[in-house]
N, C-alpha and C positions, 0 to 999 in steps of 0.2 A: 218549566217545572218549578214547583214551590220549594222553599227551603226544607220543609218537612219531607217532601218526597225525595229530595236530594239526599237528605240524611238517611232515610230508610234504604235508599238504593245503595249508597256508599257502604253501609254496614251489612249489606246482603241479608236483610231481615227476611225470615221465612214468610211466605204469603199468609199463613195462618194468623200471624201476629200483626199484619200491616193495618187492618182497620182499627184495632184497639190502640196501636201506637200512634196512628194519625190523630185520633181523638185526644189521646193523653198528651201528645206533644203540643197540642194547641194551647195548653196551659202555660207553656214557656213564654217568657218575654221575647217578642219577635226580634228585638235588637240583640238580645243575648244569643239567640239561636243563630242570627246572622253572623255574630262575632265568632262563634265556633266554626262556622264554615269558612270564614276568611282567615282565621289564625290557626296555625298547626302547632303552636308552641304549648301544647297541653297533652295530658295522658288520659286515655290510651290512644288518642288520635281519632280523627273522623271516621276512618275505615273500620274501627273496632268499638266505637262508642256503644252501639247496640248489639254487639256480637252475642250477648246472652240469648238473643231472640232469633238466632239462626236455626234453632231446633223447631220441630213441629209443636203444636199445642195439644194434640190429642193425648199424648202420653204423659203430660205434666201432672204430677201428684204432689210435688213439694216446691215451694218457693223459698230458696235460701237467699236471704238478703244480707249482703255485706255492707261495709261503710263507704269506702272509696277505693280507687285503683291503687295498685302498688306504685311507689314513687320512683320507679326505675323503668325506663323505656323497654328494656329486654323482658321485664316481668309483667307489665300491664298489658292485658289483652282483651279487656271488656267483660271477662267472666269472673265473678267474685271468687276469691280464695285460690284462683288458678295462677300460680307463678310460672309464666311461660318460659322463664330462664332455667327451670328445673327439668331434667330429663329422667335419668334412671332413679328408681326408688331405692335400689339395693346396691350394696357393695360387699366385698369379702369381709368387711368389718361389721356389717349389719345394715343399717340404713346408709344410703349414700351421703357423702359430705354435704351436698346441697340440701337434702331433706333434713339432715341432723342439725344444720345451722338455722333452718327455718322453723321457729318454735311452734307456730300454729300447725303447720303441715306435719311436723314430727309427732305432735300430740294426736292429730287426726289419724295418722297411720297406726300409732300404738293403740288407739281406741278400737280401730277396726280389727287389729290383730287379736286383741283380747276378746272382742265381741264374737269373732268367728271361731274362738276356741283354738287358735293356732299356737298360742303360747300362754304361759302363766307367769306371774310375778315370781321373782326369786325370794330367798329367805328374808331378805331385807325389804321386800315389798316393791322392788324396782323392776323395770323392764329394761334390761341391759342391751348394749350393742352386741355383746357376745351371744346372748340368747337369740337375738334376731339373726345373727350370722349363722347359727346352727340350724335355723329353720329351713326345711325343704321348700323352696319357692317355685318349683316347676309348675305347680298349678295356679300360681298367682300372676297377676298382671305385673309387668316389669317397669313401666314408666308412669310418670305423672299424667301424660296424655291418656294412657290406658285407664287410669283411675277416674279421670273426668268423663271418659267415654262410658264407663260403668255407671257413674252417677247420672249421666243423661239417660241411659237405658232404664235406670231405676225410677226415672220420672222427675229428675231435678231440673229446675230452671234457676240459674245462679246469677243474680244481678246485684249491683251496688246501689244503695239508696242515693248516693251522690256519685254519678258515673263519670264525672270530670274532675281531674286534679290539675289545677291551673297554677303556674309558678308565680303569678302576680296576685293571687287571692288565697286567703286562708280557707281550709276545707269547710269551716263553719259558715263562712260567707257564701261559698259555692253551693252549700246544701240548700240555702234559701231559694235558689232558682229551681230546685227539683222537688220540693215538698208537695206542691200541688200535682205535679206530674205523677209522683208515686201514689198519692191517694187516689187520683183518677184511675190509674192503672189497676190498683187493687180493687177498686169498685167495679170496673168493667170486667175484669177477669172473674170475679166472684159471680157476677150476674150472668155470665155467658158460659161458664164451665159446667159440663154435665155431672161432674163429681166434685165433692168438697175437697179443696186443696189445703194442705198443711203449710203454715208459715214456719220456717226454721229461723229463729232469732237468737243470735249468739252475741252476748255482750251488750254494749251501750246502745246498739241499734234497736234493741227490744223496746226501750222506753219510747223512742221516737215512733216506731211503727204501732205499738200497742195504744198509743194516744190517738191514733187515727180511727175515727168511727168505722172506716172501711175494713179494718182488721178484724172486726167482730164477726164478720161473715166466714172467717176461716178457723179451722182448728189450728192451734199454736203449740209449738214446742220451743220453750224458752230456756236457755241455760247460759252459763258463763262462756266467754269467748274462748276458743281453743288455744289461745295464747297461754291460758292458765292451766297448770298441770292437773288441777282438779277436774278439768273437762274429761280426762281419761276415765274417771270413775263415775261420771254422771250416768245415773241409771237409765234415763230417757235416751241418751245417745248410745249407750251400750245395747239397749233393746232395739233401737232403730238400725244400727249397723249390723246387729246379729241377723235381723230379718233381711236386710238388703245384700249382705255379703259382697261388699263393694271391692274387695281385693281379689275375688275369684276371677280367674281367666275365663273369658267367655268362649263358647264353642266346645 
């Protein structure tokens, strides 16, 4: 079995994605790929490296591209923006402590709450813990896993532009190994998808991806990183989350 096939098998990649990933992974330096398979001292680890591709292709409408994995083993799981260490979204005080401490996630949830018309800002223009605490959440998803299930059902594929975080290399150095992979992947997806897919580019990653000729085949929604509080008021994100209703409990 080739190293590429081993990597695809270890990450449990959906069969829909395997031909595209095999071709895209050929752009990687063979010695680099071999080192990933021999060394497990990096995040998210060999069994989660391509976890974003465990979903089918047919339902994909959005490619959300993050930067790199979380720098904590409990959090990094191969899916962009998904902090695997977070469970409950809510608490009696409003957002759960884990969500409230995670700035990007906190702003994402607040954006979705506003977009779905579930709450309004207070007289000072803030979205307070108290207002979230008073919200009837019986019709809402309760966990971060539920939120990402909803995103997947809405058509999201969530991958990091640099899917490896290595303790002995800076992220900028690691990114160089994956640039050709990402451009090849974007080219092949655009060529073989029956519908036009939208790239969601938040923050600095937008400059990297928009500079790739392959990105021109996609519709693009570009905005600030959700770490910024201004993300909550971004009209494009409010419109998107209003349409998708990602906090609503399914069924």
